[in-house]
Structures are given as structure tokens and as C-alpha cells.
N, CA, C, O and the ligand as a Tripos MOL2 file, in Angstrom:
@<TRIPOS>MOLECULE
protein
  293   291    74     0     0
PROTEIN
NO_CHARGES

@<TRIPOS>ATOM
      1 N         111.8630   42.0180   89.4300 N.3       1 MET1
      2 CA        111.5280   43.0660   90.3960 C.3       1 MET1
      3 C         112.7900   43.5030   91.1220 C.2       1 MET1
      4 O         113.3530   42.7390   91.9050 O.2       1 MET1
      5 N         113.2360   44.7260   90.8680 N.am      2 ILE2
      6 CA        114.4230   45.2530   91.5520 C.3       2 ILE2
      7 C         113.9640   46.0010   92.7980 C.2       2 ILE2
      8 O         113.0710   46.8450   92.7270 O.2       2 ILE2
      9 N         114.5680   45.6950   93.9250 N.am      3 CYS3
     10 CA        114.1760   46.3290   95.1890 C.3       3 CYS3
     11 C         114.4540   47.8260   95.1310 C.2       3 CYS3
     12 O         115.5870   48.2250   94.8650 O.2       3 CYS3
     13 N         113.4270   48.6810   95.3790 N.am      4 PRO4
     14 CA        113.6570   50.1350   95.3530 C.3       4 PRO4
     15 C         114.4820   50.6210   96.5370 C.2       4 PRO4
     16 O         115.0070   51.7340   96.5250 O.2       4 PRO4
     17 N         114.5890   49.7810   97.5520 N.am      5 LYS5
     18 CA        115.3130   50.2040   98.7590 C.3       5 LYS5
     19 C         116.8010   49.8940   98.6470 C.2       5 LYS5
     20 O         117.6380   50.7600   98.8990 O.2       5 LYS5
     21 N         117.1390   48.6330   98.2600 N.am      6 CYS6
     22 CA        118.5410   48.2250   98.2440 C.3       6 CYS6
     23 C         119.0370   47.8830   96.8500 C.2       6 CYS6
     24 O         120.2350   47.6790   96.6530 O.2       6 CYS6
     25 N         118.1170   47.8160   95.8640 N.am      7 GLY7
     26 CA        118.5470   47.5500   94.5010 C.3       7 GLY7
     27 C         118.7980   46.0920   94.2060 C.2       7 GLY7
     28 O         119.3020   45.7650   93.1320 O.2       7 GLY7
     29 N         118.4670   45.2130   95.1120 N.am      8 TYR8
     30 CA        118.6720   43.7800   94.9090 C.3       8 TYR8
     31 C         117.6550   43.2470   93.9090 C.2       8 TYR8
     32 O         116.4730   43.5840   93.9780 O.2       8 TYR8
     33 N         118.1180   42.4110   92.9770 N.am      9 GLN9
     34 CA        117.2160   41.8740   91.9490 C.3       9 GLN9
     35 C         116.5320   40.6230   92.4690 C.2       9 GLN9
     36 O         117.1630   39.5910   92.6950 O.2       9 GLN9
     37 N         115.1970   40.7440   92.6560 N.am     10 ASN10
     38 CA        114.4000   39.5990   93.0930 C.3      10 ASN10
     39 C         113.6380   39.0450   91.9000 C.2      10 ASN10
     40 O         113.6440   39.6290   90.8170 O.2      10 ASN10
     41 N         112.9750   37.8950   92.1180 N.am     11 SER11
     42 CA        112.1210   37.3590   91.0620 C.3      11 SER11
     43 C         110.9290   38.2950   90.8620 C.2      11 SER11
     44 O         110.5390   39.0190   91.7770 O.2      11 SER11
     45 N         110.3500   38.2730   89.6490 N.am     12 ASP12
     46 CA        109.3130   39.2490   89.3020 C.3      12 ASP12
     47 C         108.0660   39.1160   90.1750 C.2      12 ASP12
     48 O         107.3830   40.1080   90.4290 O.2      12 ASP12
     49 N         107.7630   37.9100   90.6350 N.am     13 ASP13
     50 CA        106.5550   37.7270   91.4450 C.3      13 ASP13
     51 C         106.8540   37.7660   92.9380 C.2      13 ASP13
     52 O         106.0140   37.3630   93.7420 O.2      13 ASP13
     53 N         108.0190   38.2360   93.3190 N.am     14 ALA14
     54 CA        108.3750   38.3010   94.7360 C.3      14 ALA14
     55 C         107.5430   39.3760   95.4250 C.2      14 ALA14
     56 O         107.3910   40.4790   94.8990 O.2      14 ALA14
     57 N         107.0090   39.0590   96.5900 N.am     15 GLY15
     58 CA        106.2090   40.0120   97.3530 C.3      15 GLY15
     59 C         107.0770   40.9600   98.1590 C.2      15 GLY15
     60 O         106.6650   42.0720   98.4880 O.2      15 GLY15
     61 N         108.2770   40.5090   98.4730 N.am     16 GLN16
     62 CA        109.1800   41.3710   99.2300 C.3      16 GLN16
     63 C         110.6180   41.0340   98.8610 C.2      16 GLN16
     64 O         110.8970   39.9720   98.3050 O.2      16 GLN16
     65 N         111.5150   41.9390   99.1720 N.am     17 CYS17
     66 CA        112.9220   41.7580   98.8280 C.3      17 CYS17
     67 C         113.5130   40.6390   99.6790 C.2      17 CYS17
     68 O         113.3350   40.6100  100.8970 O.2      17 CYS17
     69 N         114.2130   39.7250   99.0280 N.am     18 SER18
     70 CA        114.8240   38.6190   99.7660 C.3      18 SER18
     71 C         116.1450   39.0420  100.3880 C.2      18 SER18
     72 O         116.7700   38.2660  101.1110 O.2      18 SER18
     73 N         116.5730   40.2680  100.1120 N.am     19 HIS19
     74 CA        117.8270   40.7680  100.6750 C.3      19 HIS19
     75 C         117.5890   41.6120  101.9200 C.2      19 HIS19
     76 O         118.2330   41.4000  102.9480 O.2      19 HIS19
     77 N         116.6490   42.5880  101.8310 N.am     20 CYS20
     78 CA        116.4120   43.4810  102.9670 C.3      20 CYS20
     79 C         114.9860   43.3570  103.4990 C.2      20 CYS20
     80 O         114.6080   44.0730  104.4260 O.2      20 CYS20
     81 N         114.1780   42.4390  102.9100 N.am     21 ASN21
     82 CA        112.7920   42.2040  103.3350 C.3      21 ASN21
     83 C         111.8930   43.4220  103.1320 C.2      21 ASN21
     84 O         110.8660   43.5560  103.7960 O.2      21 ASN21
     85 N         112.2830   44.3160  102.2090 N.am     22 TYR22
     86 CA        111.4120   45.4480  101.8770 C.3      22 TYR22
     87 C         110.1850   44.9310  101.1370 C.2      22 TYR22
     88 O         110.3110   44.1920  100.1610 O.2      22 TYR22
     89 N         109.0010   45.3180  101.5990 N.am     23 LYS23
     90 CA        107.7740   44.8340  100.9670 C.3      23 LYS23
     91 C         107.4560   45.6670   99.7330 C.2      23 LYS23
     92 O         107.4110   46.8960   99.7760 O.2      23 LYS23
     93 N         107.2360   44.9490   98.6240 N.am     24 PHE24
     94 CA        106.8830   45.6420   97.3800 C.3      24 PHE24
     95 C         105.3910   45.9330   97.4190 C.2      24 PHE24
     96 O         104.5830   45.1310   96.9510 O.2      24 PHE24
     97 N         105.0260   47.0820   97.9780 N.am     25 GLN25
     98 CA        103.6110   47.4070   98.1830 C.3      25 GLN25
     99 C         102.8800   47.5990   96.8600 C.2      25 GLN25
    100 O         101.7080   47.2440   96.7350 O.2      25 GLN25
    101 N         103.5660   48.1530   95.8870 N.am     26 PHE26
    102 CA        102.8960   48.4690   94.6300 C.3      26 PHE26
    103 C         102.8770   47.2670   93.6920 C.2      26 PHE26
    104 O         101.8710   46.9960   93.0360 O.2      26 PHE26
    105 N         104.0010   46.5500   93.6340 N.am     27 GLY27
    106 CA        104.0660   45.3590   92.8080 C.3      27 GLY27
    107 C         103.7490   45.6620   91.3660 C.2      27 GLY27
    108 O         104.1620   46.6900   90.8290 O.2      27 GLY27
    109 N         103.0090   44.7580   90.7390 N.am     28 HIS28
    110 CA        102.6580   44.9310   89.3340 C.3      28 HIS28
    111 C         101.5690   45.9830   89.1680 C.2      28 HIS28
    112 O         101.4450   46.5960   88.1070 O.2      28 HIS28
    113 N         100.7760   46.1910   90.2260 N.am     29 ASN29
    114 CA         99.6800   47.1490   90.1190 C.3      29 ASN29
    115 C         100.1880   48.5780   89.9550 C.2      29 ASN29
    116 O          99.4600   49.4550   89.4910 O.2      29 ASN29
    117 N         101.4390   48.8030   90.3400 N.am     30 PHE30
    118 CA        101.9790   50.1500   90.2200 C.3      30 PHE30
    119 C         102.0750   50.5700   88.7520 C.2      30 PHE30
    120 O         101.8730   51.7370   88.4140 O.2      30 PHE30
    121 N         102.3850   49.6100   87.8930 N.am     31 ASN31
    122 CA        102.5480   49.9550   86.4820 C.3      31 ASN31
    123 C         101.2050   50.1720   85.7950 C.2      31 ASN31
    124 O         101.0860   51.0340   84.9250 O.2      31 ASN31
    125 N         100.1920   49.3950   86.1800 N.am     32 ASP32
    126 CA         98.9190   49.4660   85.4670 C.3      32 ASP32
    127 C          98.1970   50.7950   85.6570 C.2      32 ASP32
    128 O          97.7830   51.3950   84.6640 O.2      32 ASP32
    129 N          98.0220   51.2930   86.9080 N.am     33 PRO33
    130 CA         97.3580   52.5970   87.0540 C.3      33 PRO33
    131 C          98.1550   53.7230   86.3930 C.2      33 PRO33
    132 O          97.5800   54.6360   85.8000 O.2      33 PRO33
    133 N          99.4770   53.6490   86.5000 N.am     34 GLY34
    134 CA        100.2900   54.6640   85.8450 C.3      34 GLY34
    135 C         100.1070   54.6320   84.3520 C.2      34 GLY34
    136 O         100.0590   55.6720   83.6950 O.2      34 GLY34
    137 N         100.0030   53.4120   83.8120 N.am     35 HIS35
    138 CA         99.7920   53.2720   82.3760 C.3      35 HIS35
    139 C          98.4310   53.8410   81.9910 C.2      35 HIS35
    140 O          98.2920   54.5280   80.9790 O.2      35 HIS35
    141 N          97.4170   53.5390   82.8280 N.am     36 MET36
    142 CA         96.0780   54.0490   82.5540 C.3      36 MET36
    143 C          96.0570   55.5760   82.6440 C.2      36 MET36
    144 O          95.4510   56.2540   81.8140 O.2      36 MET36
    145 N          96.7360   56.1020   83.6760 N.am     37 MET37
    146 CA         96.7540   57.5510   83.8400 C.3      37 MET37
    147 C          97.4850   58.2100   82.6790 C.2      37 MET37
    148 O          97.1790   59.3360   82.2840 O.2      37 MET37
    149 N          98.4660   57.4770   82.1390 N.am     38 PHE38
    150 CA         99.2060   58.0460   81.0080 C.3      38 PHE38
    151 C          98.3320   58.0950   79.7650 C.2      38 PHE38
    152 O          98.4350   59.0180   78.9570 O.2      38 PHE38
    153 N          97.4590   57.0790   79.6160 N.am     39 ILE39
    154 CA         96.6420   57.0040   78.3970 C.3      39 ILE39
    155 C          95.4320   57.9240   78.4980 C.2      39 ILE39
    156 O          95.1140   58.6420   77.5500 O.2      39 ILE39
    157 N          94.7450   57.9020   79.6680 N.am     40 SER40
    158 CA         93.4310   58.5480   79.7470 C.3      40 SER40
    159 C          93.4580   60.0580   79.4510 C.2      40 SER40
    160 O          92.5340   60.5390   78.7970 O.2      40 SER40
    161 N          94.4650   60.8330   79.8950 N.am     41 PRO41
    162 CA         94.4140   62.2580   79.5550 C.3      41 PRO41
    163 C          94.4680   62.5010   78.0590 C.2      41 PRO41
    164 O          93.7910   63.3900   77.5440 O.2      41 PRO41
    165 N          95.2780   61.7060   77.3560 N.am     42 GLY42
    166 CA         95.3600   61.8640   75.9060 C.3      42 GLY42
    167 C          94.0450   61.5350   75.2460 C.2      42 GLY42
    168 O          93.6250   62.2010   74.3000 O.2      42 GLY42
    169 N          93.3840   60.4780   75.7640 N.am     43 GLN43
    170 CA         92.1120   60.0830   75.1670 C.3      43 GLN43
    171 C          91.0600   61.1430   75.4180 C.2      43 GLN43
    172 O          90.2880   61.4690   74.5160 O.2      43 GLN43
    173 N          91.0110   61.6990   76.6460 N.am     44 SER44
    174 CA         90.0000   62.7050   76.9370 C.3      44 SER44
    175 C          90.2680   63.9680   76.1300 C.2      44 SER44
    176 O          89.3390   64.6410   75.6840 O.2      44 SER44
    177 N          91.5630   64.2860   75.9440 N.am     45 LYS45
    178 CA         91.9130   65.4450   75.1290 C.3      45 LYS45
    179 C          91.4440   65.2440   73.6960 C.2      45 LYS45
    180 O          90.8830   66.1440   73.0720 O.2      45 LYS45
    181 N          91.6960   64.0070   73.1770 N.am     46 LYS46
    182 CA         91.2860   63.7110   71.8110 C.3      46 LYS46
    183 C          89.7710   63.7810   71.6790 C.2      46 LYS46
    184 O          89.2580   64.3170   70.6970 O.2      46 LYS46
    185 N          89.0480   63.2380   72.6660 N.am     47 SER47
    186 CA         87.5970   63.2500   72.5780 C.3      47 SER47
    187 C          87.0770   64.6770   72.7040 C.2      47 SER47
    188 O          86.0900   65.0370   72.0620 O.2      47 SER47
    189 N          87.7420   65.5000   73.5340 N.am     48 LYS48
    190 CA         87.3400   66.9110   73.6350 C.3      48 LYS48
    191 C          87.5270   67.6120   72.2980 C.2      48 LYS48
    192 O          86.6710   68.3840   71.8660 O.2      48 LYS48
    193 N          88.6620   67.3340   71.6420 N.am     49 ILE49
    194 CA         88.9130   67.9390   70.3320 C.3      49 ILE49
    195 C          87.8710   67.4610   69.3350 C.2      49 ILE49
    196 O          87.3780   68.2390   68.5190 O.2      49 ILE49
    197 N          87.5330   66.1600   69.4040 N.am     50 ALA50
    198 CA         86.5350   65.6100   68.4910 C.3      50 ALA50
    199 C          85.1910   66.2860   68.7100 C.2      50 ALA50
    200 O          84.4990   66.6170   67.7480 O.2      50 ALA50
    201 N          84.8150   66.4950   69.9780 N.am     51 VAL51
    202 CA         83.5460   67.1620   70.2850 C.3      51 VAL51
    203 C          83.5690   68.5930   69.7690 C.2      51 VAL51
    204 O          82.5840   69.0700   69.2060 O.2      51 VAL51
    205 N          84.7000   69.2840   69.9600 N.am     52 MET52
    206 CA         84.8140   70.6620   69.4940 C.3      52 MET52
    207 C          84.7080   70.7350   67.9810 C.2      52 MET52
    208 O          84.0360   71.6130   67.4400 O.2      52 MET52
    209 N          85.3810   69.8030   67.2920 N.am     53 VAL53
    210 CA         85.3110   69.7700   65.8270 C.3      53 VAL53
    211 C          83.8870   69.4970   65.3860 C.2      53 VAL53
    212 O          83.3900   70.1280   64.4540 O.2      53 VAL53
    213 N          83.2190   68.5440   66.0630 N.am     54 PHE54
    214 CA         81.8450   68.1960   65.7150 C.3      54 PHE54
    215 C          80.9270   69.4050   65.8470 C.2      54 PHE54
    216 O          80.1220   69.6830   64.9580 O.2      54 PHE54
    217 N          81.0550   70.1290   66.9730 N.am     55 PHE55
    218 CA         80.1760   71.2780   67.1960 C.3      55 PHE55
    219 C          80.4770   72.4100   66.2230 C.2      55 PHE55
    220 O          79.5630   73.0880   65.7550 O.2      55 PHE55
    221 N          81.7740   72.6210   65.9130 N.am     56 SER56
    222 CA         82.1000   73.6880   64.9740 C.3      56 SER56
    223 C          81.5660   73.3610   63.5820 C.2      56 SER56
    224 O          81.1010   74.2500   62.8690 O.2      56 SER56
    225 N          81.6320   72.0880   63.1960 N.am     57 VAL57
    226 CA         81.0710   71.6810   61.9020 C.3      57 VAL57
    227 C          79.5650   71.8820   61.9040 C.2      57 VAL57
    228 O          78.9960   72.3540   60.9200 O.2      57 VAL57
    229 N          78.9170   71.5230   63.0110 N.am     58 MET58
    230 CA         77.4740   71.7040   63.1140 C.3      58 MET58
    231 C          77.0990   73.1780   63.0240 C.2      58 MET58
    232 O          76.1160   73.5310   62.3740 O.2      58 MET58
    233 N          77.8810   74.0430   63.6770 N.am     59 ILE59
    234 CA         77.5940   75.4810   63.6440 C.3      59 ILE59
    235 C          77.7530   76.0130   62.2280 C.2      59 ILE59
    236 O          76.9380   76.8100   61.7650 O.2      59 ILE59
    237 N          78.8100   75.5700   61.5350 N.am     60 VAL60
    238 CA         79.0330   76.0180   60.1630 C.3      60 VAL60
    239 C          77.8830   75.5710   59.2750 C.2      60 VAL60
    240 O          77.3870   76.3400   58.4510 O.2      60 VAL60
    241 N          77.4570   74.3080   59.4480 N.am     61 LEU61
    242 CA         76.3430   73.7960   58.6510 C.3      61 LEU61
    243 C          75.0720   74.5810   58.9460 C.2      61 LEU61
    244 O          74.3090   74.9010   58.0350 O.2      61 LEU61
    245 N          74.8440   74.8920   60.2250 N.am     62 LEU62
    246 CA         73.6660   75.6530   60.6280 C.3      62 LEU62
    247 C          73.7010   77.0420   59.9900 C.2      62 LEU62
    248 O          72.6860   77.5310   59.4950 O.2      62 LEU62
    249 N          74.8920   77.6800   60.0050 N.am     63 LEU63
    250 CA         75.0380   79.0030   59.4080 C.3      63 LEU63
    251 C          74.7740   78.9410   57.9030 C.2      63 LEU63
    252 O          74.1090   79.8120   57.3430 O.2      63 LEU63
    253 N          75.3100   77.8830   57.2480 N.am     64 LEU64
    254 CA         75.0760   77.7380   55.8140 C.3      64 LEU64
    255 C          73.5900   77.5510   55.5220 C.2      64 LEU64
    256 O          73.0710   78.1010   54.5510 O.2      64 LEU64
    257 N          72.9040   76.7720   56.3680 N.am     65 MET65
    258 CA         71.4660   76.5580   56.1900 C.3      65 MET65
    259 C          70.7140   77.8660   56.3640 C.2      65 MET65
    260 O          69.7850   78.1630   55.6130 O.2      65 MET65
    261 N          71.1270   78.6590   57.3750 N.am     66 ILE66
    262 CA         70.4460   79.9370   57.6110 C.3      66 ILE66
    263 C          70.6820   80.8800   56.4340 C.2      66 ILE66
    264 O          69.7610   81.5630   55.9840 O.2      66 ILE66
    265 N          71.9200   80.9150   55.9370 N.am     67 VAL67
    266 CA         72.2530   81.8040   54.8320 C.3      67 VAL67
    267 C          71.4390   81.4160   53.5910 C.2      67 VAL67
    268 O          70.8640   82.2730   52.9200 O.2      67 VAL67
    269 N          71.4020   80.0920   53.2940 N.am     68 SER68
    270 CA         70.6580   79.6560   52.1130 C.3      68 SER68
    271 C          69.1550   79.9010   52.3020 C.2      68 SER68
    272 O          68.4360   80.1840   51.3440 O.2      68 SER68
    273 N          68.6980   79.7860   53.5450 N.am     69 TRP69
    274 CA         67.2790   80.0350   53.8160 C.3      69 TRP69
    275 C          66.9680   81.5220   53.6320 C.2      69 TRP69
    276 O          65.9140   81.8760   53.1040 O.2      69 TRP69
    277 N          67.8960   82.4020   54.0740 N.am     70 LEU70
    278 CA         67.6960   83.8390   53.9030 C.3      70 LEU70
    279 C          67.7450   84.2110   52.4330 C.2      70 LEU70
    280 O          67.0080   85.0930   51.9940 O.2      70 LEU70
    281 N          68.6070   83.5490   51.6590 N.am     71 LYS71
    282 CA         68.7060   83.8610   50.2280 C.3      71 LYS71
    283 C          67.4320   83.4380   49.4850 C.2      71 LYS71
    284 O          67.0370   84.0800   48.5120 O.2      71 LYS71
    285 N          66.7980   82.3640   49.9420 N.am     72 SER72
    286 CA         65.6180   81.8520   49.2520 C.3      72 SER72
    287 C          64.4040   82.7330   49.4870 C.2      72 SER72
    288 O          63.4280   82.6640   48.7400 O.2      72 SER72
    289 N          64.4600   83.5540   50.5120 N.am     73 ILE73
    290 CA         63.3150   84.4230   50.8040 C.3      73 ILE73
    291 C          63.2650   85.5890   49.8150 C.2      73 ILE73
    292 O          62.3710   86.4310   49.8970 O.2      73 ILE73
    293 ZN        115.9250   45.0920   99.1960 Zn       74 ZN74
@<TRIPOS>BOND
     1     1     2 1
     2     2     3 1
     3     3     4 2
     4     3     5 am
     5     5     6 1
     6     6     7 1
     7     7     8 2
     8     7     9 am
     9     9    10 1
    10    10    11 1
    11    11    12 2
    12    11    13 am
    13    13    14 1
    14    14    15 1
    15    15    16 2
    16    15    17 am
    17    17    18 1
    18    18    19 1
    19    19    20 2
    20    19    21 am
    21    21    22 1
    22    22    23 1
    23    23    24 2
    24    23    25 am
    25    25    26 1
    26    26    27 1
    27    27    28 2
    28    27    29 am
    29    29    30 1
    30    30    31 1
    31    31    32 2
    32    31    33 am
    33    33    34 1
    34    34    35 1
    35    35    36 2
    36    35    37 am
    37    37    38 1
    38    38    39 1
    39    39    40 2
    40    39    41 am
    41    41    42 1
    42    42    43 1
    43    43    44 2
    44    43    45 am
    45    45    46 1
    46    46    47 1
    47    47    48 2
    48    47    49 am
    49    49    50 1
    50    50    51 1
    51    51    52 2
    52    51    53 am
    53    53    54 1
    54    54    55 1
    55    55    56 2
    56    55    57 am
    57    57    58 1
    58    58    59 1
    59    59    60 2
    60    59    61 am
    61    61    62 1
    62    62    63 1
    63    63    64 2
    64    63    65 am
    65    65    66 1
    66    66    67 1
    67    67    68 2
    68    67    69 am
    69    69    70 1
    70    70    71 1
    71    71    72 2
    72    71    73 am
    73    73    74 1
    74    74    75 1
    75    75    76 2
    76    75    77 am
    77    77    78 1
    78    78    79 1
    79    79    80 2
    80    79    81 am
    81    81    82 1
    82    82    83 1
    83    83    84 2
    84    83    85 am
    85    85    86 1
    86    86    87 1
    87    87    88 2
    88    87    89 am
    89    89    90 1
    90    90    91 1
    91    91    92 2
    92    91    93 am
    93    93    94 1
    94    94    95 1
    95    95    96 2
    96    95    97 am
    97    97    98 1
    98    98    99 1
    99    99   100 2
   100    99   101 am
   101   101   102 1
   102   102   103 1
   103   103   104 2
   104   103   105 am
   105   105   106 1
   106   106   107 1
   107   107   108 2
   108   107   109 am
   109   109   110 1
   110   110   111 1
   111   111   112 2
   112   111   113 am
   113   113   114 1
   114   114   115 1
   115   115   116 2
   116   115   117 am
   117   117   118 1
   118   118   119 1
   119   119   120 2
   120   119   121 am
   121   121   122 1
   122   122   123 1
   123   123   124 2
   124   123   125 am
   125   125   126 1
   126   126   127 1
   127   127   128 2
   128   127   129 am
   129   129   130 1
   130   130   131 1
   131   131   132 2
   132   131   133 am
   133   133   134 1
   134   134   135 1
   135   135   136 2
   136   135   137 am
   137   137   138 1
   138   138   139 1
   139   139   140 2
   140   139   141 am
   141   141   142 1
   142   142   143 1
   143   143   144 2
   144   143   145 am
   145   145   146 1
   146   146   147 1
   147   147   148 2
   148   147   149 am
   149   149   150 1
   150   150   151 1
   151   151   152 2
   152   151   153 am
   153   153   154 1
   154   154   155 1
   155   155   156 2
   156   155   157 am
   157   157   158 1
   158   158   159 1
   159   159   160 2
   160   159   161 am
   161   161   162 1
   162   162   163 1
   163   163   164 2
   164   163   165 am
   165   165   166 1
   166   166   167 1
   167   167   168 2
   168   167   169 am
   169   169   170 1
   170   170   171 1
   171   171   172 2
   172   171   173 am
   173   173   174 1
   174   174   175 1
   175   175   176 2
   176   175   177 am
   177   177   178 1
   178   178   179 1
   179   179   180 2
   180   179   181 am
   181   181   182 1
   182   182   183 1
   183   183   184 2
   184   183   185 am
   185   185   186 1
   186   186   187 1
   187   187   188 2
   188   187   189 am
   189   189   190 1
   190   190   191 1
   191   191   192 2
   192   191   193 am
   193   193   194 1
   194   194   195 1
   195   195   196 2
   196   195   197 am
   197   197   198 1
   198   198   199 1
   199   199   200 2
   200   199   201 am
   201   201   202 1
   202   202   203 1
   203   203   204 2
   204   203   205 am
   205   205   206 1
   206   206   207 1
   207   207   208 2
   208   207   209 am
   209   209   210 1
   210   210   211 1
   211   211   212 2
   212   211   213 am
   213   213   214 1
   214   214   215 1
   215   215   216 2
   216   215   217 am
   217   217   218 1
   218   218   219 1
   219   219   220 2
   220   219   221 am
   221   221   222 1
   222   222   223 1
   223   223   224 2
   224   223   225 am
   225   225   226 1
   226   226   227 1
   227   227   228 2
   228   227   229 am
   229   229   230 1
   230   230   231 1
   231   231   232 2
   232   231   233 am
   233   233   234 1
   234   234   235 1
   235   235   236 2
   236   235   237 am
   237   237   238 1
   238   238   239 1
   239   239   240 2
   240   239   241 am
   241   241   242 1
   242   242   243 1
   243   243   244 2
   244   243   245 am
   245   245   246 1
   246   246   247 1
   247   247   248 2
   248   247   249 am
   249   249   250 1
   250   250   251 1
   251   251   252 2
   252   251   253 am
   253   253   254 1
   254   254   255 1
   255   255   256 2
   256   255   257 am
   257   257   258 1
   258   258   259 1
   259   259   260 2
   260   259   261 am
   261   261   262 1
   262   262   263 1
   263   263   264 2
   264   263   265 am
   265   265   266 1
   266   266   267 1
   267   267   268 2
   268   267   269 am
   269   269   270 1
   270   270   271 1
   271   271   272 2
   272   271   273 am
   273   273   274 1
   274   274   275 1
   275   275   276 2
   276   275   277 am
   277   277   278 1
   278   278   279 1
   279   279   280 2
   280   279   281 am
   281   281   282 1
   282   282   283 1
   283   283   284 2
   284   283   285 am
   285   285   286 1
   286   286   287 1
   287   287   288 2
   288   287   289 am
   289   289   290 1
   290   290   291 1
   291   291   292 2
@<TRIPOS>SUBSTRUCTURE
     1 MET1         2 RESIDUE 1 A MET
     2 ILE2         6 RESIDUE 1 A ILE
     3 CYS3        10 RESIDUE 1 A CYS
     4 PRO4        14 RESIDUE 1 A PRO
     5 LYS5        18 RESIDUE 1 A LYS
     6 CYS6        22 RESIDUE 1 A CYS
     7 GLY7        26 RESIDUE 1 A GLY
     8 TYR8        30 RESIDUE 1 A TYR
     9 GLN9        34 RESIDUE 1 A GLN
    10 ASN10       38 RESIDUE 1 A ASN
    11 SER11       42 RESIDUE 1 A SER
    12 ASP12       46 RESIDUE 1 A ASP
    13 ASP13       50 RESIDUE 1 A ASP
    14 ALA14       54 RESIDUE 1 A ALA
    15 GLY15       58 RESIDUE 1 A GLY
    16 GLN16       62 RESIDUE 1 A GLN
    17 CYS17       66 RESIDUE 1 A CYS
    18 SER18       70 RESIDUE 1 A SER
    19 HIS19       74 RESIDUE 1 A HIS
    20 CYS20       78 RESIDUE 1 A CYS
    21 ASN21       82 RESIDUE 1 A ASN
    22 TYR22       86 RESIDUE 1 A TYR
    23 LYS23       90 RESIDUE 1 A LYS
    24 PHE24       94 RESIDUE 1 A PHE
    25 GLN25       98 RESIDUE 1 A GLN
    26 PHE26      102 RESIDUE 1 A PHE
    27 GLY27      106 RESIDUE 1 A GLY
    28 HIS28      110 RESIDUE 1 A HIS
    29 ASN29      114 RESIDUE 1 A ASN
    30 PHE30      118 RESIDUE 1 A PHE
    31 ASN31      122 RESIDUE 1 A ASN
    32 ASP32      126 RESIDUE 1 A ASP
    33 PRO33      130 RESIDUE 1 A PRO
    34 GLY34      134 RESIDUE 1 A GLY
    35 HIS35      138 RESIDUE 1 A HIS
    36 MET36      142 RESIDUE 1 A MET
    37 MET37      146 RESIDUE 1 A MET
    38 PHE38      150 RESIDUE 1 A PHE
    39 ILE39      154 RESIDUE 1 A ILE
    40 SER40      158 RESIDUE 1 A SER
    41 PRO41      162 RESIDUE 1 A PRO
    42 GLY42      166 RESIDUE 1 A GLY
    43 GLN43      170 RESIDUE 1 A GLN
    44 SER44      174 RESIDUE 1 A SER
    45 LYS45      178 RESIDUE 1 A LYS
    46 LYS46      182 RESIDUE 1 A LYS
    47 SER47      186 RESIDUE 1 A SER
    48 LYS48      190 RESIDUE 1 A LYS
    49 ILE49      194 RESIDUE 1 A ILE
    50 ALA50      198 RESIDUE 1 A ALA
    51 VAL51      202 RESIDUE 1 A VAL
    52 MET52      206 RESIDUE 1 A MET
    53 VAL53      210 RESIDUE 1 A VAL
    54 PHE54      214 RESIDUE 1 A PHE
    55 PHE55      218 RESIDUE 1 A PHE
    56 SER56      222 RESIDUE 1 A SER
    57 VAL57      226 RESIDUE 1 A VAL
    58 MET58      230 RESIDUE 1 A MET
    59 ILE59      234 RESIDUE 1 A ILE
    60 VAL60      238 RESIDUE 1 A VAL
    61 LEU61      242 RESIDUE 1 A LEU
    62 LEU62      246 RESIDUE 1 A LEU
    63 LEU63      250 RESIDUE 1 A LEU
    64 LEU64      254 RESIDUE 1 A LEU
    65 MET65      258 RESIDUE 1 A MET
    66 ILE66      262 RESIDUE 1 A ILE
    67 VAL67      266 RESIDUE 1 A VAL
    68 SER68      270 RESIDUE 1 A SER
    69 TRP69      274 RESIDUE 1 A TRP
    70 LEU70      278 RESIDUE 1 A LEU
    71 LYS71      282 RESIDUE 1 A LYS
    72 SER72      286 RESIDUE 1 A SER
    73 ILE73      290 RESIDUE 1 A ILE
    74 ZN74       293 GROUP 0 **** ****
């Protein structure tokens, strides 16, 4: 854990800087939400694309069914 205030290298589980006593408010939790936020938009984008592809395939299939039904009449 490098102190963001003075740059002093503390141990990774240090709660505060042993050089300037700056409290590491975020600690390890700072990386996890950022990591989650980095992943989740991509996943939601992918799922949105998947939903769009699914619906477009369904519409095409529906159109093909309607066309074949009209031809059979
Ligand atoms: Zn410090």
C-alpha cells in the first residue's frame, strides 16, 4: 500500500500511513468496486446485444412463418 499523500510504501494491510498517518479510507475495497464497475457495463452491453439479436432473430422467424403461411393460402 503506497500512501497517496506522501508516497511512503506501507505494508499492504496497513490502515494508515506510518509516515504521515494518512488514513487509507478506501483500502482494498477501492479496487473491488472499481473492478466491478469496469466489468458490469461491458456485461450489460453484451446482454443488451444478446437480447437485440434474440429479438431480431425472432422477428425474422415470425416474418418467415407469416410469408410461408401466406404462400400456403
Ligand atoms: Zn503517508
